[in-house]
C-alpha positions as CSV (number, residue, x, y, z in Angstrom):
1,M,27.7,-60.8,-17.4
2,R,28.2,-58.1,-14.7
3,F,30.9,-56.5,-16.8
4,A,28.7,-56.5,-19.9
5,R,26.0,-54.6,-18.0
6,L,28.5,-52.2,-16.6
7,G,30.0,-51.6,-20.1
8,T,26.5,-51.0,-21.6
9,L,25.6,-48.5,-18.8
10,L,28.9,-46.7,-19.3
11,L,28.4,-46.5,-23.1
12,I,24.9,-45.1,-22.6
13,A,26.2,-42.6,-20.1
14,L,28.9,-41.4,-22.5
15,L,26.5,-41.1,-25.4
16,T,24.1,-39.1,-23.2
17,L,26.9,-36.8,-22.1
18,G,28.0,-36.4,-25.7
19,L,24.5,-35.5,-26.9
20,C,24.1,-33.0,-24.0
21,A,27.5,-31.4,-24.7
22,S,26.8,-30.9,-28.4
23,A,23.3,-29.5,-28.0
24,E,22.8,-26.0,-29.2
25,G,20.4,-23.4,-28.0
26,A,20.0,-20.2,-26.1
27,I,21.0,-19.9,-22.5
28,R,18.5,-18.0,-20.5
29,T,19.4,-15.9,-17.5
30,T,17.3,-14.1,-15.0
31,V,18.4,-10.7,-13.6
32,V,17.3,-10.3,-10.1
33,M,16.7,-6.7,-9.1
34,R,15.2,-5.1,-6.1
35,V,14.6,-1.7,-4.8
36,S,16.8,-1.5,-1.7
37,R,15.8,2.0,-0.6
38,M,13.1,4.3,-1.6
39,T,11.7,7.5,-0.2
40,Q,8.2,6.7,1.1
41,N,5.6,9.4,0.8
42,A,7.9,12.4,1.5
43,V,6.5,15.0,3.9
44,V,8.3,18.3,4.6
45,N,7.4,21.7,5.8
46,A,7.3,24.6,3.4
47,G,10.8,26.1,3.0
48,E,12.5,22.8,3.8
49,D,14.5,20.8,1.2
50,L,12.7,17.8,-0.3
51,S,14.9,14.9,-1.3
52,I,13.5,11.8,-3.1
53,E,15.7,8.8,-3.8
54,V,15.4,5.3,-5.3
55,N,18.2,2.7,-5.1
56,I,18.0,-0.3,-7.3
57,D,20.1,-3.4,-6.6
58,G,21.0,-6.0,-9.2
59,V,21.1,-3.7,-12.2
60,N,22.8,-0.5,-13.1
61,P,20.4,1.8,-14.9
62,D,22.1,3.8,-17.6
63,T,19.6,6.7,-17.5
64,Y,16.9,8.1,-15.2
65,Q,14.0,10.5,-15.7
66,W,11.9,12.1,-13.0
67,Y,8.3,13.3,-13.6
68,F,6.1,15.6,-11.6
69,N,2.4,15.0,-12.0
70,D,3.2,13.0,-15.2
71,Q,5.2,15.8,-16.7
72,P,9.0,15.3,-17.3
73,I,11.2,17.5,-15.1
74,Q,13.9,19.0,-17.3
75,G,17.4,18.0,-16.1
76,A,16.2,15.6,-13.5
77,N,18.1,12.5,-14.6
78,Q,19.8,11.2,-11.5
79,K,18.6,8.7,-9.0
80,V,18.1,11.4,-6.4
81,L,15.8,14.4,-6.9
82,N,16.4,17.4,-4.7
83,I,14.0,20.3,-4.5
84,L,15.4,23.2,-2.5
85,N,13.1,25.4,-0.5
86,A,10.0,23.3,-1.2
87,Q,6.7,25.1,-1.4
88,P,3.1,23.8,-1.4
89,S,3.1,23.9,-5.2
90,D,5.8,21.2,-5.1
91,A,3.4,18.7,-3.5
92,G,2.1,16.0,-5.8
93,L,3.0,12.7,-7.4
94,Y,6.6,12.2,-8.5
95,R,7.7,9.2,-10.7
96,L,11.2,7.9,-11.5
97,D,11.7,5.8,-14.6
98,A,15.0,4.0,-14.9
99,F,16.3,2.7,-18.3
100,D,19.1,0.3,-19.4
101,E,21.8,1.2,-22.0
102,N,19.4,0.1,-24.8
103,G,16.6,2.4,-23.6
104,A,14.5,-0.4,-22.2
105,M,12.7,0.5,-19.0
106,L,13.9,-1.4,-15.9
107,V,11.7,0.1,-13.3
108,S,9.1,2.8,-12.7
109,M,8.4,4.0,-9.2
110,D,5.7,6.5,-7.9
111,I,6.3,8.6,-4.8
112,A,3.8,11.0,-3.3
113,A,5.3,14.2,-1.8
114,R,3.5,16.6,0.6
115,V,4.6,20.1,1.5
116,K,2.9,21.3,4.6
117,D,2.1,25.0,4.6
118,N,2.6,26.4,8.1
119,A,1.4,29.9,7.3
120,V,-0.3,31.8,10.0
121,P,-3.9,32.8,9.0
122,Q,-4.2,36.4,8.0
123,S,-6.3,38.9,9.9
124,G,-9.9,38.6,8.9
125,D,-9.5,34.9,8.0
126,R,-12.7,33.3,9.4
127,S,-11.6,29.7,8.8
128,L,-10.6,27.5,11.8
129,P,-8.0,24.7,11.7
130,V,-9.7,21.3,11.8
131,G,-8.2,20.5,15.2
132,V,-9.5,23.6,16.8
133,A,-13.0,23.1,15.3
134,L,-13.1,19.4,16.5
135,G,-11.8,20.4,19.9
136,G,-14.6,23.0,20.3
137,M,-17.2,20.5,19.2
138,A,-15.9,18.0,21.8
139,V,-16.1,20.7,24.6
140,C,-19.7,21.5,23.6
141,A,-20.7,17.8,23.5
142,A,-19.2,17.3,27.0
143,A,-21.0,20.3,28.4
144,L,-24.3,19.1,26.9
145,V,-23.8,15.6,28.5
146,L,-23.1,17.2,31.9
147,L,-26.2,19.4,31.6
148,L,-28.4,16.4,30.7
149,R,-27.1,14.3,33.6
150,R,-27.7,17.1,36.0
151,R,-31.2,17.6,34.8
152,A,-31.9,13.9,35.0
153,T,-30.9,13.8,38.7
154,M,-33.2,16.7,39.6
């Protein structure tokens, strides 16, 4: 009796394996990709070189395209974008689109770039830097507080 049950279970197991082995269908795979390194909001001084880079692990993009303020940059088709002698006009939003060999987009990344203009104000320029203006306001406020306290004690 025990051998009959064992034989039946063995037969069921073999039939199940046979059905699984002969089943047809698509095998699905998942490609895991991650951005391993990306320039975060690049900030440089005017005249310095601006370098923006995006590294993608798990896939090998076939082509790249960089954009500046949503306009494609001619010839900018590497994973690194270098702008020599960056000027304030180079500040803005950059985007990298990476594509596979079939032209399907793999990833699209936005990076904000800022180019600080350290120009000295010209003679006759009546504007003040924000820090100087706020400092002057703080000094005036402190002087007013001191005057009010002195008057209150009199």
